[in-house]
SEDRENVO-93803 format. One line per field, with one value per residue: residue in one letter; z, x negated, y negated of N, C-alpha, C, O, CB in turn. Coordinates in steps of 0.1 Angstrom, whole numbers. Glycine has a CB too. Example, Ala and Ser with C-alpha at 12.3 -4.5 7.8 and 13.67 -1.06 7.14 Angstrom:
<pts>
vokol	c(a  s)
nzz	c(78  71)
nxx	c(-132  -128)
nyy	c(57  22)
cazz	c(78  71)
caxx	c(-123  -137)
cayy	c(45  11)
czz	c(78  79)
cxx	c(-132  -129)
cyy	c(33  0)
ozz	c(85  80)
oxx	c(-142  -134)
oyy	c(33  -11)
cbzz	c(90  57)
cbxx	c(-113  -141)
cbyy	c(45  6)
</pts>
This chain:
<pts>
vokol	c(m  d  p  k  f  i  e  g  l  r  q  k  y  i  k  n  p  p  e  g  m  t  a  k  l  v  k  n  m  t  d  s  d  l  l  d  m  h  y  f  l  t  e  d  d  d  l  d  d  d  e  f  e  e  g  f  y  i  f)
nzz	c(0  -6  10  13  10  33  53  49  55  82  92  86  103  128  131  131  149  149  166  199  199  203  192  199  201  174  162  172  160  141  106  93  110  109  82  82  99  84  62  73  82  58  41  30  16  -12  -19  -30  -14  -17  -25  -22  -7  -25  -17  7  23  51  57)
nxx	c(-8  -4  -25  -21  7  16  5  19  45  41  36  60  78  66  71  98  110  127  159  155  128  95  72  47  48  53  30  11  18  13  3  19  41  52  59  79  98  105  116  139  153  160  171  198  201  203  228  261  288  312  304  298  273  258  265  275  306  327  360)
nyy	c(12  -23  -45  -72  -74  -60  -76  -99  -90  -85  -111  -123  -109  -114  -141  -141  -120  -88  -80  -71  -68  -82  -108  -101  -73  -67  -77  -58  -34  -4  -2  16  20  -6  -7  13  2  -21  -9  4  -18  -31  -13  -11  -34  -36  -29  -37  -55  -40  -15  19  41  67  101  125  124  126  122)
cazz	c(0  -8  23  13  13  47  62  47  63  96  95  86  115  140  131  134  153  150  179  208  197  205  183  204  196  159  160  175  153  130  93  90  118  103  69  85  105  73  54  80  83  45  32  24  10  -26  -22  -30  -3  -20  -31  -13  -11  -30  -7  12  33  57  61)
caxx	c(0  -11  -28  -14  21  17  2  31  56  37  38  74  84  61  78  112  111  141  165  149  113  88  62  35  50  51  15  3  23  5  9  29  53  57  66  91  107  110  125  152  160  164  175  211  202  206  242  271  297  323  298  294  261  260  263  286  313  339  370)
cayy	c(0  -35  -51  -85  -72  -56  -88  -108  -85  -87  -125  -125  -103  -121  -154  -139  -105  -81  -79  -61  -68  -95  -111  -93  -59  -66  -79  -46  -22  1  -6  26  16  -18  -4  20  -8  -29  0  6  -31  -36  -2  -13  -48  -36  -25  -47  -53  -30  -4  29  48  81  111  133  117  132  112)
czz	c(0  6  24  16  28  56  60  55  78  100  96  99  128  142  135  137  153  164  187  207  200  194  186  199  181  156  162  169  143  117  89  97  113  90  72  90  93  64  60  81  69  36  25  17  -5  -29  -22  -18  -5  -26  -20  -17  -16  -18  -3  24  38  62  69)
cxx	c(-9  -13  -21  0  24  15  13  42  53  40  53  81  78  68  92  114  125  146  159  134  108  77  49  36  48  37  7  8  13  11  20  42  59  65  79  101  113  119  139  160  166  169  188  212  205  220  251  281  308  317  294  281  266  257  275  293  325  348  381)
cyy	c(-12  -42  -65  -84  -69  -68  -98  -104  -88  -101  -129  -121  -109  -134  -152  -124  -100  -81  -68  -60  -81  -96  -102  -79  -57  -67  -66  -34  -17  -3  4  23  4  -16  4  11  -16  -21  1  -7  -36  -25  -4  -27  -47  -32  -37  -45  -42  -17  6  36  62  90  118  126  126  122  118)
ozz	c(6  12  35  23  34  66  70  61  86  111  104  105  139  153  142  129  156  174  182  214  200  187  177  195  177  147  155  171  137  116  84  92  113  88  65  86  93  60  53  82  69  24  14  12  -10  -41  -14  -13  5  -30  -10  -29  -12  -10  -10  34  30  70  74)
oxx	c(-20  -3  -17  6  33  22  17  49  62  46  57  89  85  71  98  119  135  138  157  128  115  73  42  26  41  31  -3  2  5  23  31  53  72  76  89  113  125  130  149  172  175  172  190  223  210  223  249  281  312  325  288  278  276  248  286  286  331  344  390)
oyy	c(-12  -45  -69  -93  -74  -70  -105  -112  -91  -104  -136  -128  -109  -138  -161  -116  -107  -82  -57  -52  -91  -86  -98  -73  -48  -60  -64  -23  -25  -6  -1  24  3  -21  2  12  -18  -26  -1  -7  -44  -28  2  -30  -57  -31  -47  -34  -36  -9  3  36  67  88  117  122  133  113  111)
cbzz	c(12  -18  26  0  4  51  58  32  61  99  85  74  115  138  118  122  167  144  178  205  183  219  182  219  200  152  168  190  146  131  82  94  133  100  60  96  115  65  52  93  88  38  39  34  12  -32  -11  -44  0  -29  -39  -12  1  -42  5  16  28  68  49)
cbxx	c(10  -4  -43  -17  27  7  -11  34  58  22  30  81  83  45  77  121  105  140  180  155  109  82  58  33  64  60  10  4  36  3  -2  24  49  46  57  87  101  98  119  150  151  152  176  221  189  196  247  279  304  333  286  305  252  252  257  281  319  334  376)
cbyy	c(0  -45  -52  -93  -60  -45  -94  -109  -70  -83  -134  -118  -88  -124  -161  -143  -103  -67  -77  -48  -63  -95  -126  -94  -54  -77  -90  -44  -25  17  -4  40  14  -28  4  31  -17  -34  14  12  -42  -42  11  -12  -55  -26  -15  -48  -66  -36  -8  40  50  84  104  147  104  142  105)
</pts>
């Protein structure tokens, strides 16, 4: 992974940490943990409001 991308993410989350985290925690995260956190925070950003994810649903 591009080190500039990772450092950009780190700075983004240091300036505005996710709920329940502090800037200090983000600063000390491993690159892998930072990328995982970013993935889970943004995984649904590409979906429209009325669009369902593909998969199996039980209603």
